[in-house]
KOLLUM-8190 format. One record per atom (N, C-alpha, C): residue number from 1; atom name; x, y, z. Coordinates in Angstrom, 1 decimal, padded with zeros to 4 digits. Layout:
REM KOLLUM-8190
<NUM 'CA' <X Y Z>>
...
***
This chain:
REM KOLLUM-8190
<1 'N' <-007.2 011.4 -025.0>>
<1 'CA' <-006.4 010.4 -024.3>>
<1 'C' <-004.9 010.8 -024.3>>
<2 'N' <-004.4 011.3 -025.4>>
<2 'CA' <-003.0 011.8 -025.5>>
<2 'C' <-002.8 012.9 -024.5>>
<3 'N' <-003.8 013.7 -024.3>>
<3 'CA' <-003.6 014.8 -023.3>>
<3 'C' <-003.3 014.3 -021.9>>
<4 'N' <-004.0 013.2 -021.6>>
<4 'CA' <-003.8 012.6 -020.2>>
<4 'C' <-002.4 012.0 -020.1>>
<5 'N' <-001.9 011.4 -021.2>>
<5 'CA' <-000.6 010.8 -021.2>>
<5 'C' <000.5 011.9 -021.0>>
<6 'N' <000.3 013.0 -021.7>>
<6 'CA' <001.2 014.2 -021.7>>
<6 'C' <001.2 014.7 -020.2>>
<7 'N' <000.0 014.9 -019.7>>
<7 'CA' <-000.1 015.4 -018.3>>
<7 'C' <000.6 014.5 -017.3>>
<8 'N' <000.4 013.2 -017.5>>
<8 'CA' <001.1 012.2 -016.7>>
<8 'C' <002.6 012.3 -016.7>>
<9 'N' <003.2 012.4 -017.9>>
<9 'CA' <004.6 012.5 -018.0>>
<9 'C' <005.1 013.9 -017.4>>
<10 'N' <004.4 014.9 -017.6>>
<10 'CA' <004.8 016.2 -017.0>>
<10 'C' <004.8 016.0 -015.4>>
<11 'N' <003.8 015.5 -014.9>>
<11 'CA' <003.7 015.3 -013.4>>
<11 'C' <004.7 014.4 -012.9>>
<12 'N' <004.9 013.2 -013.5>>
<12 'CA' <005.9 012.3 -013.0>>
<12 'C' <007.3 012.8 -013.1>>
<13 'N' <007.6 013.6 -014.1>>
<13 'CA' <008.9 014.2 -014.2>>
<13 'C' <009.1 015.3 -013.2>>
<14 'N' <008.1 016.1 -012.9>>
<14 'CA' <008.2 017.1 -011.8>>
<14 'C' <008.4 016.4 -010.5>>
<15 'N' <007.7 015.3 -010.3>>
<15 'CA' <007.9 014.5 -009.0>>
<15 'C' <009.3 014.0 -008.9>>
<16 'N' <009.9 013.5 -010.0>>
<16 'CA' <011.3 013.0 -010.1>>
<16 'C' <012.2 014.2 -009.8>>
<17 'N' <012.0 015.3 -010.4>>
<17 'CA' <012.9 016.5 -010.2>>
<17 'C' <012.9 016.9 -008.7>>
<18 'N' <011.7 017.1 -008.2>>
<18 'CA' <011.6 017.5 -006.8>>
<18 'C' <012.0 016.4 -005.8>>
<19 'N' <011.9 015.2 -006.1>>
<19 'CA' <012.4 014.1 -005.3>>
<19 'C' <013.9 014.2 -005.1>>
<20 'N' <014.6 014.5 -006.2>>
<20 'CA' <016.0 014.7 -006.2>>
<20 'C' <016.4 015.9 -005.3>>
<21 'N' <015.6 017.0 -005.4>>
<21 'CA' <015.9 018.2 -004.7>>
<21 'C' <015.7 017.9 -003.2>>
<22 'N' <014.5 017.3 -002.9>>
<22 'CA' <014.2 017.0 -001.5>>
<22 'C' <015.3 016.1 -000.9>>
<23 'N' <015.7 015.0 -001.6>>
<23 'CA' <016.7 014.1 -001.1>>
<23 'C' <018.0 014.8 -000.9>>
<24 'N' <018.4 015.7 -001.7>>
<24 'CA' <019.6 016.5 -001.6>>
<24 'C' <019.6 017.4 -000.3>>
<25 'N' <018.4 018.0 -000.1>>
<25 'CA' <018.3 018.9 001.1>>
<25 'C' <018.4 018.0 002.3>>
<26 'N' <017.8 016.9 002.3>>
<26 'CA' <017.8 016.0 003.5>>
<26 'C' <019.3 015.5 003.7>>
<27 'N' <020.0 015.2 002.6>>
<27 'CA' <021.4 014.8 002.7>>
<27 'C' <022.2 015.9 003.4>>
<28 'N' <022.0 017.1 003.0>>
<28 'CA' <022.7 018.3 003.6>>
<28 'C' <022.5 018.4 005.1>>
<29 'N' <021.2 018.2 005.5>>
<29 'CA' <020.8 018.3 006.9>>
<29 'C' <021.1 017.0 007.7>>
<30 'N' <021.4 016.0 007.0>>
<30 'CA' <021.7 014.7 007.7>>
<30 'C' <020.5 014.0 008.2>>
<31 'N' <019.3 014.3 007.6>>
<31 'CA' <018.1 013.7 008.1>>
<31 'C' <017.7 012.5 007.2>>
<32 'N' <016.5 011.9 007.5>>
<32 'CA' <016.0 010.8 006.8>>
<32 'C' <016.0 011.1 005.3>>
<33 'N' <016.4 010.1 004.5>>
<33 'CA' <016.5 010.2 003.1>>
<33 'C' <015.5 009.4 002.3>>
<34 'N' <015.2 009.9 001.1>>
<34 'CA' <014.4 009.1 000.2>>
<34 'C' <015.1 007.9 -000.2>>
<35 'N' <014.6 006.7 -000.1>>
<35 'CA' <015.3 005.4 -000.5>>
<35 'C' <015.7 005.5 -002.0>>
<36 'N' <016.9 005.0 -002.3>>
<36 'CA' <017.4 004.9 -003.7>>
<36 'C' <016.4 004.2 -004.5>>
<37 'N' <015.8 003.1 -004.0>>
<37 'CA' <014.9 002.3 -004.7>>
<37 'C' <013.7 003.1 -005.2>>
<38 'N' <013.3 004.1 -004.4>>
<38 'CA' <012.1 004.9 -004.7>>
<38 'C' <012.5 005.8 -005.9>>
<39 'N' <013.7 006.4 -005.9>>
<39 'CA' <014.2 007.2 -007.0>>
<39 'C' <014.2 006.4 -008.3>>
<40 'N' <014.7 005.2 -008.2>>
<40 'CA' <014.7 004.4 -009.4>>
<40 'C' <013.2 004.0 -009.9>>
<41 'N' <012.3 003.8 -009.0>>
<41 'CA' <010.9 003.5 -009.3>>
<41 'C' <010.3 004.8 -010.0>>
<42 'N' <010.6 006.0 -009.5>>
<42 'CA' <010.1 007.2 -010.2>>
<42 'C' <010.6 007.3 -011.6>>
<43 'N' <011.9 007.0 -011.8>>
<43 'CA' <012.5 007.0 -013.1>>
<43 'C' <011.8 005.9 -014.0>>
<44 'N' <011.6 004.7 -013.5>>
<44 'CA' <011.0 003.7 -014.3>>
<44 'C' <009.6 003.9 -014.6>>
<45 'N' <008.9 004.8 -013.8>>
<45 'CA' <007.5 005.1 -014.1>>
<45 'C' <007.4 006.2 -015.1>>
<46 'N' <008.5 006.7 -015.7>>
<46 'CA' <008.5 007.7 -016.7>>
<46 'C' <009.1 009.0 -016.3>>
<47 'N' <009.7 009.1 -015.1>>
<47 'CA' <010.2 010.3 -014.6>>
<47 'C' <011.7 010.5 -014.8>>
<48 'N' <012.2 009.8 -015.8>>
<48 'CA' <013.7 009.9 -016.1>>
<48 'C' <014.2 011.2 -016.4>>
<49 'N' <013.5 012.0 -017.2>>
<49 'CA' <014.0 013.3 -017.5>>
<49 'C' <014.1 014.2 -016.3>>
<50 'N' <013.1 014.1 -015.4>>
<50 'CA' <013.1 014.9 -014.2>>
<50 'C' <014.1 014.4 -013.2>>
<51 'N' <014.3 013.1 -013.0>>
<51 'CA' <015.3 012.7 -012.1>>
<51 'C' <016.8 013.0 -012.6>>
<52 'N' <017.0 012.8 -013.9>>
<52 'CA' <018.3 013.1 -014.4>>
<52 'C' <018.6 014.6 -014.3>>
<53 'N' <017.6 015.4 -014.7>>
<53 'CA' <017.7 016.9 -014.5>>
<53 'C' <018.0 017.3 -013.1>>
<54 'N' <017.3 016.7 -012.2>>
<54 'CA' <017.5 017.0 -010.8>>
<54 'C' <018.9 016.5 -010.3>>
<55 'N' <019.3 015.4 -010.8>>
<55 'CA' <020.6 014.8 -010.4>>
<55 'C' <021.7 015.8 -010.7>>
<56 'N' <021.7 016.3 -011.9>>
<56 'CA' <022.8 017.2 -012.4>>
<56 'C' <022.6 018.6 -011.9>>
<57 'N' <021.4 019.1 -011.8>>
<57 'CA' <021.1 020.5 -011.3>>
<57 'C' <021.5 020.6 -009.9>>
<58 'N' <021.2 019.6 -009.1>>
<58 'CA' <021.5 019.7 -007.6>>
<58 'C' <022.8 019.0 -007.3>>
<59 'N' <023.5 018.4 -008.3>>
<59 'CA' <024.7 017.7 -008.1>>
<59 'C' <024.6 016.6 -007.0>>
<60 'N' <023.5 015.8 -007.2>>
<60 'CA' <023.1 014.8 -006.2>>
<60 'C' <023.2 013.5 -006.9>>
<61 'N' <023.9 012.5 -006.2>>
<61 'CA' <024.1 011.2 -006.7>>
<61 'C' <024.9 011.1 -008.0>>
<62 'N' <025.6 012.1 -008.3>>
<62 'CA' <026.4 012.1 -009.5>>
<62 'C' <027.7 011.3 -009.4>>
<63 'N' <028.1 010.9 -008.2>>
<63 'CA' <029.3 010.1 -007.9>>
<63 'C' <028.9 008.6 -007.9>>
<64 'N' <027.6 008.3 -007.9>>
<64 'CA' <027.2 006.9 -007.8>>
<64 'C' <026.9 006.4 -009.3>>
<65 'N' <027.7 005.4 -009.7>>
<65 'CA' <027.7 004.9 -011.0>>
<65 'C' <026.3 004.3 -011.4>>
<66 'N' <025.6 003.7 -010.3>>
<66 'CA' <024.3 003.2 -010.6>>
<66 'C' <023.3 004.2 -011.0>>
<67 'N' <023.5 005.4 -010.6>>
<67 'CA' <022.6 006.5 -011.0>>
<67 'C' <023.0 007.1 -012.3>>
<68 'N' <024.3 007.4 -012.4>>
<68 'CA' <024.8 008.0 -013.6>>
<68 'C' <024.5 007.2 -014.9>>
<69 'N' <024.6 005.9 -014.7>>
<69 'CA' <024.3 005.0 -015.8>>
<69 'C' <022.9 004.5 -015.8>>
<70 'N' <022.4 004.2 -014.6>>
<70 'CA' <021.0 003.6 -014.5>>
<70 'C' <019.9 004.5 -014.9>>
<71 'N' <019.9 005.8 -014.5>>
<71 'CA' <018.8 006.7 -014.9>>
<71 'C' <018.7 006.9 -016.4>>
<72 'N' <019.8 007.2 -017.0>>
<72 'CA' <019.8 007.4 -018.5>>
<72 'C' <019.4 006.1 -019.2>>
<73 'N' <019.9 004.9 -018.7>>
<73 'CA' <019.6 003.7 -019.4>>
<73 'C' <018.1 003.4 -019.3>>
<74 'N' <017.5 003.5 -018.1>>
<74 'CA' <016.1 003.3 -018.0>>
<74 'C' <015.3 004.2 -018.9>>
<75 'N' <015.7 005.5 -018.9>>
<75 'CA' <015.0 006.5 -019.7>>
<75 'C' <015.1 006.2 -021.2>>
<76 'N' <016.3 005.8 -021.7>>
<76 'CA' <016.5 005.4 -023.1>>
<76 'C' <015.7 004.2 -023.5>>
<77 'N' <015.6 003.2 -022.6>>
<77 'CA' <014.8 002.0 -022.9>>
<77 'C' <013.3 002.5 -023.0>>
<78 'N' <012.9 003.3 -022.1>>
<78 'CA' <011.5 003.8 -022.2>>
<78 'C' <011.2 004.6 -023.5>>
<79 'N' <012.1 005.4 -023.9>>
<79 'CA' <011.9 006.2 -025.1>>
<79 'C' <011.9 005.3 -026.3>>
<80 'N' <012.8 004.3 -026.4>>
<80 'CA' <012.8 003.3 -027.5>>
<80 'C' <011.5 002.6 -027.5>>
<81 'N' <011.0 002.2 -026.4>>
<81 'CA' <009.7 001.4 -026.3>>
<81 'C' <008.5 002.3 -026.7>>
<82 'N' <008.5 003.5 -026.3>>
<82 'CA' <007.4 004.4 -026.8>>
<82 'C' <007.4 004.6 -028.3>>
<83 'N' <008.6 004.8 -028.8>>
<83 'CA' <008.7 005.0 -030.3>>
<83 'C' <008.3 003.7 -031.0>>
<84 'N' <008.7 002.6 -030.5>>
<84 'CA' <008.3 001.3 -031.1>>
<84 'C' <006.8 001.2 -031.1>>
<85 'N' <006.2 001.4 -030.0>>
<85 'CA' <004.7 001.3 -030.0>>
<85 'C' <004.0 002.3 -030.8>>
<86 'N' <004.6 003.5 -030.9>>
<86 'CA' <004.0 004.6 -031.7>>
<86 'C' <003.9 004.1 -033.2>>
<87 'N' <005.0 003.5 -033.7>>
<87 'CA' <005.0 003.1 -035.1>>
<87 'C' <004.4 001.7 -035.3>>
<88 'N' <004.3 000.9 -034.3>>
<88 'CA' <003.7 -000.4 -034.5>>
<88 'C' <002.2 -000.3 -034.4>>
<89 'N' <001.7 000.5 -033.5>>
<89 'CA' <000.2 000.6 -033.3>>
<89 'C' <-000.3 002.0 -033.6>>
<90 'N' <-000.3 002.3 -034.9>>
<90 'CA' <-000.8 003.6 -035.3>>
<90 'C' <-002.3 003.8 -035.2>>
***
């Protein structure tokens, strides 16, 4: 079971990382963009490390306070929740 959870987090973070890259490329070309709501959903589904990494690696959305504060906040809440459940339900 734990292996499946680890694989899930690896995949969702890769999705988040590449979503930021794709959105940056689309922004450069001036074409259709990935909705901001979608980027937040990916983060909320556990892809925070990937989206934050992509945000800073590609310098994308770093001027938007909602992303600079929102992505880390969501990720921190998820980490705290995971730690809580790990110690509560051994």
